[in-house]
C-alpha positions in Angstrom: 7.6 45.7 19.0 10.2 45.9 21.8 13.4 44.0 21.6 12.2 41.7 24.4 8.9 41.0 22.7 10.7 40.4 19.4 13.1 38.0 21.2 10.1 36.1 22.8 8.4 36.0 19.4 11.5 34.6 17.8 11.9 31.9 20.5 8.2 30.9 20.0 8.7 30.5 16.3 11.9 28.5 16.8 10.1 26.2 19.3 7.2 25.7 16.9 9.6 25.0 14.0 11.5 22.4 16.1 8.3 20.8 17.3 7.0 20.6 13.8 10.3 19.0 12.6 10.2 16.5 15.5 6.6 15.6 14.8 7.3 15.0 11.1 10.4 13.0 11.9 8.4 10.8 14.3 5.6 10.3 11.7 8.1 9.5 9.0 9.9 7.0 11.2 6.6 5.2 12.1 5.6 5.1 8.4 9.0 3.8 7.4 9.0 1.0 10.0 5.4 0.1 9.2 6.5 -0.4 5.5 9.6 -2.3 6.7 7.5 -4.7 8.8 5.1 -5.2 6.0 7.8 -6.1 3.5 9.4 -8.4 6.0 6.0 -10.2 6.5 5.9 -10.8 2.7 9.6 -11.6 2.1 10.1 -14.0 5.0 7.1 -16.0 3.9 7.4 -16.3 0.2 10.6 -14.5 -0.9 10.6 -13.8 -4.6 8.9 -17.1 -5.5 12.4 -18.4 -6.1 11.4 -22.0 -6.9 8.7 -21.0 -9.4 9.8 -21.4 -13.0 7.0 -19.2 -14.2 7.3 -16.2 -12.0 10.3 -16.7 -9.7 13.3 -14.4 -9.4 15.6 -16.3 -11.7 13.0 -16.6 -14.5 12.0 -12.9 -14.1 15.6 -11.5 -14.1 16.6 -13.7 -17.1 13.5 -12.9 -19.0 12.3 -16.5 -19.3 9.3 -16.1 -17.1 5.8 -17.0 -18.4 3.3 -14.4 -19.5 1.8 -12.2 -18.0 4.5 -12.2 -15.3 7.2 -11.3 -17.7 5.4 -8.1 -18.7 6.2 -6.7 -15.2 9.6 -5.3 -16.1 10.1 -2.2 -13.9 12.1 -3.9 -11.2 14.0 -6.6 -13.2 14.9 -4.2 -16.1 16.2 -1.6 -13.7 18.2 -4.2 -11.7 19.7 -5.5 -15.0 20.6 -1.9 -16.1 22.2 -1.0 -12.7 24.1 -4.3 -12.8 25.6 -3.4 -16.2 26.5 0.1 -15.1 27.8 -0.6 -11.6 31.7 -0.4 -11.3 33.5 -3.5 -10.3 34.9 -1.7 -7.3 31.4 -1.3 -5.8 30.8 -5.0 -6.2 34.0 -5.9 -4.5 33.3 -3.6 -1.7 29.9 -5.1 -1.1 31.3 -8.6 -1.2 33.9 -7.7 1.5 31.2 -6.5 3.9 30.7 -8.7 6.9 28.1 -8.9 9.6 28.8 -9.4 13.4 28.9 -13.2 13.0 31.4 -13.0 10.2 29.1 -13.9 7.4 29.0 -11.9 4.2 26.4 -9.3 3.3 24.5 -11.6 0.9 24.6 -14.6 3.2 23.3 -12.4 6.0 20.4 -10.8 4.1 19.3 -13.6 1.8 18.8 -17.3 1.8 18.4 -18.4 -1.9 21.5 -20.1 -3.2 21.5 -18.0 -6.3 22.7 -15.0 -4.2 26.0 -16.7 -3.7 26.6 -16.6 -7.4 28.9 -13.7 -8.3 26.9 -13.1 -11.5 23.6 -12.7 -9.6 24.4 -11.5 -6.1 24.5 -7.8 -7.0 21.5 -8.0 -9.2 19.6 -9.8 -6.5 20.5 -7.0 -4.0 19.2 -4.3 -6.4 16.1 -6.3 -7.1 15.5 -6.7 -3.3 16.1 -3.0 -2.5 13.7 -1.9 -5.2 11.0 -4.3 -4.1 11.6 -3.3 -0.5 11.4 0.5 -1.3 7.9 0.0 -2.5 6.7 -0.8 1.0 7.7 2.4 2.8 6.8 4.3 -0.4 3.3 2.8 -0.2 3.0 3.7 3.5 3.9 7.4 2.8 1.6 7.4 -0.3 -1.3 6.1 1.8 -0.6 8.8 4.4 -0.7 11.4 1.6 -4.0 10.1 0.3 -5.6 10.6 3.7 -4.1 14.1 4.1 -5.3 15.0 0.6 -8.8 14.1 1.6 -8.6 16.3 4.7 -8.0 13.8 7.5 -5.8 14.8 10.4 -2.2 13.8 10.4 -2.9 11.3 13.3 -5.7 9.6 11.5 -3.7 9.5 8.3 -0.8 8.0 10.2 -2.9 5.2 11.7 -4.8 4.4 8.5 -1.7 4.5 6.3 0.3 2.3 8.6 -2.6 -0.1 9.1 -3.2 -0.7 5.4 0.4 -1.2 4.5 0.7 -3.7 7.4 -2.4 -5.5 6.2 -1.0 -6.1 2.7 0.8 -9.3 3.7 -2.5 -10.4 5.2 -4.2 -9.6 1.9 -1.4 -11.7 0.2 -2.1 -14.6 2.6 -3.2 -16.9 -0.3 -0.8 -16.9 -3.2 1.9 -15.3 -1.2 2.3 -12.1 -3.2 4.8 -11.0 -5.8 7.8 -8.6 -5.8 5.8 -5.9 -7.6 2.9 -5.8 -5.1 4.1 -3.0 -2.8 5.2 -0.8 -5.7 1.8 -1.3 -7.2 0.1 -0.1 -4.0 2.4 2.9 -3.9 1.7 3.8 -7.6 -2.1 3.4 -7.1 -2.0 5.8 -4.1 0.2 8.3 -5.8 -2.0 8.3 -8.9 -5.0 9.2 -6.6 -3.1 12.0 -4.9 -1.9 13.5 -8.2 -5.4 13.3 -9.7 -6.9 15.1 -6.7 -4.3 17.8 -6.2 -1.7 18.2 -9.0 -1.7 18.9 -12.7 -2.7 15.8 -14.6 0.6 15.8 -16.7 2.4 14.7 -13.5 0.5 11.4 -13.9 2.2 10.7 -17.2 5.5 9.4 -15.8 3.5 7.5 -13.2 1.4 5.9 -16.0 4.6 4.7 -17.6 6.2 3.3 -14.4 3.0 1.9 -13.0 2.2 0.0 -16.2 5.7 -1.3 -16.6 5.5 -2.5 -13.0 2.1 -4.3 -13.5 -0.2 -4.2 -16.5 -3.3 -3.8 -14.4 -2.3 -0.2 -13.8 -4.2 0.4 -17.1 -7.4 0.0 -15.0 -6.1 2.3 -12.3 -5.8 5.1 -14.9 -9.4 4.6 -16.0 -10.6 4.9 -12.5 -9.1 8.4 -12.2 -11.7 9.9 -14.4 -14.2 10.8 -11.7 -11.3 12.5 -9.7 -10.1 14.5 -12.8 -13.7 15.3 -13.7 -14.3 17.0 -10.4 -11.4 19.4 -11.1 -11.5 20.0 -14.9 -14.9 18.9 -16.2 -16.2 15.8 -17.8 -14.9 16.3 -21.4 -11.4 17.6 -20.4 -11.0 14.7 -17.9 -12.0 12.3 -20.6 -9.2 13.6 -22.9 -6.7 13.4 -20.1 -7.6 9.8 -19.3 -7.4 9.0 -23.0 -3.9 10.4 -23.2 -2.8 8.5 -20.1 -4.4 5.3 -21.5 -2.7 5.8 -24.9 0.7 5.8 -23.1 -0.1 2.8 -20.8 -1.7 0.7 -23.5 1.1 1.5 -26.0 3.7 0.4 -23.5 1.7 -2.8 -22.7 1.4 -3.7 -26.4 5.1 -3.1 -26.8 5.8 -5.5 -23.9 3.5 -8.1 -25.4 5.3 -8.0 -28.7 8.7 -8.1 -27.0 7.8 -11.3 -25.0 5.4 -12.9 -27.4 7.5 -16.1 -27.5 7.5 -16.6 -23.8 5.3 -19.4 -22.5 1.9 -18.7 -21.0 -0.8 -16.3 -22.2 -2.3 -12.9 -21.6 -4.6 -14.1 -18.8 -5.7 -17.3 -17.1 -9.4 -18.1 -16.9 -10.6 -19.2 -13.5 -14.4 -18.7 -13.6 -14.9 -22.5 -13.3 -12.6 -22.5 -10.2 -14.5 -19.6 -8.7 -17.9 -21.4 -9.1 -16.4 -24.6 -7.6 -15.0 -22.6 -4.7 -18.2 -20.9 -3.8 -20.2 -24.1 -4.2 -18.2 -25.6 -1.3 -18.9 -23.7 1.9 -16.1 -25.4 3.8 -13.6 -23.5 1.6 -14.8 -20.0 2.4 -16.6 -20.2 5.7 -13.4 -20.5 7.8 -9.9 -21.2 6.5 -6.6 -20.2 8.1 -3.4 -19.0 6.6 0.0 -18.0 7.9 1.1 -14.4 8.0 3.6 -12.7 10.3 4.4 -16.1 11.8 0.9 -16.8 13.0 -2.3 -18.4 11.6 -5.3 -16.1 10.9 -8.6 -16.5 9.1 -8.0 -15.7 5.4 -9.4 -12.4 4.1 -11.4 -14.3 1.5 -13.4 -16.2 4.2 -16.7 -15.1 5.5 -15.8 -13.3 8.8 -13.0 -11.0 7.6 -14.9 -10.3 4.3 -18.0 -9.2 6.3 -15.8 -7.0 8.5 -14.3 -5.2 5.4 -17.8 -4.8 4.0 -19.0 -3.3 7.3 -16.1 -0.8 7.4 -16.8 0.3 3.8 -20.5 0.5 4.5 -20.0 2.6 7.6 -17.7 5.0 5.7 -19.7 5.3 2.5 -22.1 8.0 3.7 -19.2 10.3 4.6 -17.5 10.1 1.2 -17.7 12.9 -1.3 -19.3 12.4 -4.6 -16.0 12.1 -6.6 -14.7 9.5 -4.0 -18.0 7.5 -4.4 -17.7 7.5 -8.1 -14.0 6.5 -8.0 -14.9 3.6 -5.6 -17.9 2.5 -7.6 -16.0 2.6 -10.9 -13.0 0.8 -9.5 -15.2 -1.9 -8.0 -17.2 -2.3 -11.2 -14.1 -3.0 -13.1 -12.2 -5.0 -10.5 -14.8 -7.6 -9.3 -15.8 -9.0 -12.7 -12.1 -9.3 -13.7 -11.4 -11.0 -10.4 -14.1 -13.6 -10.8 -13.1 -14.3 -14.4 -9.3 -14.3 -14.3 -8.1 -14.8 -10.7 -7.7 -17.7 -8.4 -10.5 -18.1 -5.8 -10.0 -16.1 -2.6 -6.7 -14.7 -3.8 -7.6 -11.3 -2.4 -4.3 -9.7 -3.5 -5.9 -9.5 -6.9 -8.3 -6.9 -5.5 -5.4 -4.5 -4.9 -6.9 -1.8 -7.1 -9.3 -1.2 -4.2 -6.5 -0.3 -1.7 -7.4 3.4 -1.7 -11.1 2.6 -1.1 -10.1 0.4 1.9 -7.8 3.1 3.2 -10.3 5.9 3.1 -13.0 3.6 4.6 -10.7 2.9 7.5 -9.8 6.6 8.0 -13.5 7.6 7.8 -14.5 4.9 10.3 -11.7 6.0 12.7 -12.9 9.6 12.6 -16.5 8.6 13.1 -15.9 6.4 16.1 -13.2 8.7 17.6 -15.7 11.6 17.3 -18.4 9.5 19.0 -16.0 8.6 21.8 -15.0 12.3 22.2 -18.6 13.3 22.4 -19.2 10.9 25.2 -16.2 12.0 27.1 -16.8 15.7 26.6 -20.5 15.6 27.3 -20.9 17.6 30.5 -22.7 16.0 33.4 -26.3 16.9 34.1 -27.4 18.9 37.2 -27.9 15.8 39.3 -24.5 14.3 38.3 -22.8 17.7 39.0 -24.3 17.9 42.4 -23.2 14.4 43.3 -19.7 15.3 42.1 -19.6 18.5 44.1 -20.7 16.6 47.3 -18.1 14.0 46.7 -15.4 16.6 46.3 -16.5 18.4 49.5 -16.5 15.2 51.5 -13.0 14.4 50.2 -11.7 17.8 51.3 -13.3 17.5 54.8 -11.7 14.1 55.3 -8.3 15.2 54.1 -8.0 12.5 51.5 -5.6 13.5 48.8 -6.7 13.6 45.2 
């Protein structure tokens, strides 16, 4: 290779590297802002349920919340730990920060009065930042799920951004909780690790996911078809058993630690569910507020049928492990939903996030491929002749293209 050819080759490689970096930076920026917008849609509507004595911020951070909400200790326990370890100089520096209008950092970011309390302001900030971090993390994790299943980066970007933005809409009834975005991120990351990494990497995720929300125990069970596809049925069963041993052990420990808190393990709502579905006016059309506007709730007929149609359209394109994962997750989620969850509170179907994500990605591919086929379909002989005649007439008349 001559020096000039080598130089040209080096320039091409440099251009490709720069283009790849720019592309990844743009994608990362879009995913980050999608997660930011989603968290803002949640926080500006409901905050951290501050007025709720059973599951509000003050009850959670002070460990007086009712069961089962008190079991979700990942964020509050970390916030309390950082609060104990943080030097006083850092606290003072944060307190001195001012926005353009002269207000302090905490007054600018937060509205609850408790954030003006010197004993709680820093803890609230850490609590907020951890809860917020779950939203961009969920967006990136959704993107990785799609890439893991072979979808293009563009389809993965659209599907991942869309699903994380839809989460506040899914939370439209009940408002959502601080652990919801981290739960979504952990569910997606567990799926990716089960599909591509060594199963032992799921162990720390099992600990964090269960400490964040006890329903992660079910997420780990649903990983069996994915692990089976890579290691065989028996080995996958042993792997899931090990993960469940860790998760259930942690859950039992948390139950013992907070056994004196009010509330109980679950709340039974089967009667409420029956009453809800026996009254069509409640589920045919009902509006809720999200992102500052009123939309039909996801638990009503129209949006529910749309989701069903998307999943149905995508089902035929799923691989066998994905179908088994989706079927097993649904088989565990829906009975629990009707027994223990409030009617139409669709945020309690969060274990199906990955199924919804892959359904959207598959539907996007299907219809974009159909559109491309229509656009790229060459014209027939008659159409080509008409195009040629039109072009000739244009040239003769001197009309510009």
